[in-house]
C-alpha positions as MATLAB code, in Angstrom:
seq = 'MSGPLAITLAVFDLGGTLIHDTADVAAIFKTALRQHGLDVDDRQLLAWRGAAKREVIAHIAAGARASPERIYGTFQDLLVAAFAGNGVRSIAGVEQALERLKRRGLRIALTTGFDRRVTDGLLARVPWKAMVDAAVCADEVPQGRPAPYMIFRTMEQTGMQDVREVLTVGDTDNDLLAGHRAGVGANIGVLSGAHDRARLEKAPHSVLLPSAADLPAWLARHAAAEKKKARR';
ca = [
     -32.350  -21.341   42.908;
     -34.793  -21.508   40.007;
     -34.877  -23.000   36.526;
     -33.231  -26.159   35.244;
     -29.735  -27.009   36.361;
     -27.076  -27.405   33.683;
     -24.283  -28.338   36.073;
     -20.969  -29.381   34.543;
     -18.618  -28.843   37.519;
     -19.130  -30.040   41.099;
     -16.827  -28.356   43.636;
     -16.523  -30.095   47.006;
     -14.963  -29.088   50.276;
     -12.690  -31.861   51.577;
     -12.654  -32.316   55.368;
     -16.128  -33.020   56.773;
     -17.623  -33.176   53.277;
     -15.786  -35.972   51.450;
     -13.631  -37.343   54.281;
     -14.208  -37.704   57.987;
     -12.246  -35.417   60.267;
     -10.329  -38.351   61.742;
      -7.894  -35.761   63.059;
      -9.643  -33.423   65.498;
      -8.682  -30.281   63.615;
     -10.135  -27.899   66.188;
      -8.291  -29.569   69.074;
      -5.041  -29.647   67.094;
      -5.482  -25.987   66.246;
      -5.852  -25.111   69.933;
      -2.850  -27.254   70.856;
      -0.643  -25.524   68.295;
      -1.691  -22.110   69.595;
      -1.108  -23.094   73.221;
       2.391  -24.337   72.411;
       3.135  -20.764   71.399;
       1.430  -19.103   74.375;
      -1.892  -18.285   72.695;
      -5.423  -19.388   73.482;
      -8.745  -19.375   71.652;
     -12.231  -20.428   72.737;
     -14.464  -22.995   71.071;
     -16.965  -20.388   69.880;
     -14.272  -18.603   67.876;
     -13.063  -21.888   66.396;
     -16.575  -22.854   65.321;
     -16.991  -19.560   63.470;
     -13.679  -20.095   61.645;
     -14.378  -23.649   60.457;
     -13.934  -23.875   56.700;
     -11.687  -20.816   56.567;
      -8.026  -20.823   55.539;
      -6.051  -22.105   58.505;
      -3.034  -19.911   57.747;
      -5.245  -16.801   57.597;
      -6.951  -17.665   60.894;
      -3.617  -18.139   62.640;
      -2.347  -14.833   61.237;
      -5.438  -13.120   62.677;
      -5.134  -14.723   66.109;
      -1.366  -14.245   66.332;
      -1.382  -10.574   65.322;
       0.950   -8.823   67.772;
       1.995  -12.070   69.469;
       5.611  -12.932   70.191;
       5.579  -16.079   68.052;
       5.369  -15.577   64.307;
       2.232  -16.838   62.525;
       4.431  -18.981   60.265;
       5.987  -20.770   63.234;
       2.554  -21.411   64.733;
       1.248  -22.623   61.408;
       4.231  -24.944   61.053;
       3.421  -26.479   64.438;
      -0.230  -26.888   63.458;
       0.729  -28.478   60.153;
       3.115  -30.984   61.782;
       0.538  -31.982   64.411;
      -2.187  -32.346   61.783;
      -0.100  -34.503   59.441;
       0.889  -36.751   62.355;
      -2.742  -37.104   63.483;
      -4.024  -38.074   60.038;
      -1.113  -40.477   59.606;
      -1.910  -42.110   62.928;
      -5.695  -42.205   62.572;
      -5.952  -42.845   58.848;
      -8.117  -41.111   56.257;
     -11.688  -42.366   55.898;
     -14.079  -41.333   53.168;
     -17.617  -40.526   54.238;
     -19.884  -43.467   53.448;
     -21.137  -43.497   49.871;
     -18.886  -40.688   48.638;
     -16.858  -42.795   46.225;
     -20.018  -44.171   44.595;
     -21.521  -40.681   44.415;
     -18.458  -39.303   42.654;
     -18.587  -42.205   40.187;
     -22.230  -41.388   39.402;
     -21.406  -37.724   38.856;
     -18.551  -38.615   36.521;
     -20.894  -40.870   34.535;
     -23.222  -37.885   34.154;
     -20.313  -36.014   32.566;
     -19.505  -33.712   35.486;
     -16.000  -32.611   36.344;
     -14.996  -32.894   40.006;
     -12.981  -30.289   41.904;
     -11.948  -29.796   45.523;
     -11.399  -26.710   47.638;
      -9.903  -26.832   51.119;
      -8.631  -24.706   53.963;
      -5.643  -27.068   54.255;
      -2.401  -26.290   52.466;
      -0.904  -28.321   49.617;
       1.275  -30.542   51.814;
      -1.676  -31.666   53.931;
      -4.074  -31.892   50.986;
      -1.776  -34.053   48.870;
      -1.162  -36.316   51.839;
      -4.903  -36.780   52.362;
      -5.680  -37.381   48.693;
      -2.923  -39.975   48.455;
      -4.904  -42.059   50.955;
      -8.355  -42.027   49.295;
      -9.446  -44.483   46.567;
     -11.239  -41.829   44.486;
      -8.271  -39.507   43.898;
      -8.184  -40.268   40.153;
     -11.699  -38.849   39.753;
     -10.589  -35.381   40.901;
      -9.971  -32.964   38.017;
      -8.715  -30.036   40.128;
      -7.862  -29.267   43.754;
      -7.256  -25.775   45.124;
      -5.849  -24.940   48.561;
      -6.600  -21.776   50.489;
      -3.017  -20.513   50.409;
      -3.020  -20.681   46.591;
      -5.515  -17.809   46.204;
      -5.557  -14.205   47.490;
      -8.081  -15.089   50.235;
      -9.646  -18.296   51.474;
     -13.295  -18.787   52.386;
     -15.691  -17.092   52.693;
     -14.131  -15.348   49.679;
     -15.090  -17.116   46.432;
     -11.610  -17.254   44.901;
     -10.976  -20.982   45.347;
     -14.160  -21.711   43.403;
     -13.071  -19.392   40.613;
      -9.642  -21.055   40.520;
     -11.230  -24.500   40.079;
     -13.166  -23.041   37.147;
      -9.918  -21.828   35.593;
      -8.292  -25.217   36.071;
     -11.217  -27.126   34.522;
     -11.905  -24.743   31.642;
     -15.240  -23.478   32.984;
     -16.594  -20.049   32.020;
     -20.133  -19.889   33.423;
     -20.430  -19.958   37.216;
     -24.102  -20.924   36.859;
     -22.908  -24.331   35.669;
     -21.038  -24.863   38.946;
     -22.368  -26.693   41.991;
     -20.664  -26.355   45.389;
     -20.897  -28.668   48.405;
     -19.614  -28.001   51.919;
     -20.207  -28.631   55.626;
     -19.671  -25.121   57.044;
     -21.318  -21.732   56.759;
     -18.066  -20.396   55.272;
     -18.429  -22.981   52.469;
     -21.969  -21.770   51.800;
     -20.984  -18.106   51.936;
     -18.217  -18.736   49.398;
     -20.645  -20.478   47.050;
     -23.170  -17.670   47.421;
     -20.567  -14.985   46.749;
     -19.376  -16.879   43.687;
     -22.937  -16.973   42.314;
     -22.968  -20.720   41.694;
     -25.906  -22.550   40.145;
     -26.472  -24.697   43.253;
     -25.000  -24.106   46.716;
     -25.392  -27.220   48.851;
     -24.744  -27.762   52.538;
     -24.133  -31.184   54.062;
     -24.666  -32.296   57.658;
     -21.683  -34.658   57.824;
     -19.128  -32.238   59.242;
     -18.443  -29.244   61.442;
     -21.712  -27.275   61.437;
     -25.179  -28.523   62.314;
     -28.470  -27.856   60.538;
     -29.388  -24.883   62.740;
     -26.192  -23.081   61.809;
     -26.220  -23.998   58.116;
     -29.851  -22.919   57.730;
     -28.790  -19.361   58.562;
     -26.339  -19.297   55.637;
     -27.436  -18.877   51.996;
     -28.028  -22.280   50.431;
     -30.014  -24.165   47.809;
     -30.595  -27.287   49.902;
     -29.165  -29.127   52.912;
     -28.427  -32.841   52.485;
     -27.364  -35.500   55.017;
     -24.077  -35.989   53.151;
     -22.348  -35.624   49.789;
     -23.367  -39.221   49.074;
     -26.938  -37.928   48.594;
     -25.992  -35.456   45.856;
     -26.599  -37.622   42.743;
     -30.086  -38.569   43.958;
     -30.896  -34.919   44.674;
     -29.712  -33.890   41.209;
     -31.890  -36.594   39.650;
     -34.952  -35.495   41.653;
     -34.386  -31.869   40.741;
     -34.003  -32.701   37.044;
     -37.201  -34.772   37.105;
     -39.118  -31.959   38.817;
     -37.900  -29.441   36.249;
     -38.951  -31.706   33.358;
     -42.389  -32.052   34.934;
     -42.712  -28.267   35.205;
     -41.659  -27.826   31.593;
     -44.444  -30.171   30.394;
     -47.157  -28.136   32.108;
];
């Protein structure tokens, strides 16, 4: 990334980026598969984090006796029950960070590998829902991450035309690949979710931050550095 940022849209992943994974999504995924006679190892699951859950199940279940839709239905039911039982917790400082971004005039959008039923249920339980201008689920576009289509759809929904004015934030390498393929102005990884620093460093990114709560401060530092360069 080079040059001054003129960001007007911040696009966040949801689970692991704005909210804690209070439901163990990977474990629930494995349970749903096992209930239909399928198995998957942890290494495969790690590689698929951030991807569209329905697409992953379709890939794993190809040629299996159980239909992907039945398996996905089981996964969805287990996931909704787990979040309902464990609650939905925002990552510390996220609400304040979103407020600061809104005060700067940014629009806020979400992208997620969950479907609409799960996403709406999660958003109904967070105090910052009203600050979200758009939310796109993986099954609402031709392909989920690492394809860039969810990012493009948030741009459509918020009236954006220039992808260089878009900033993306996510906790997986699939999030970072999607941002890179979209050509966004800033592609930010956070260490609050599924993938650790060693893995995220291998994916294309602008910067890695401890969490999304650190984004406003990073934007301010970057803006100050650019102003200093311009005065030289």
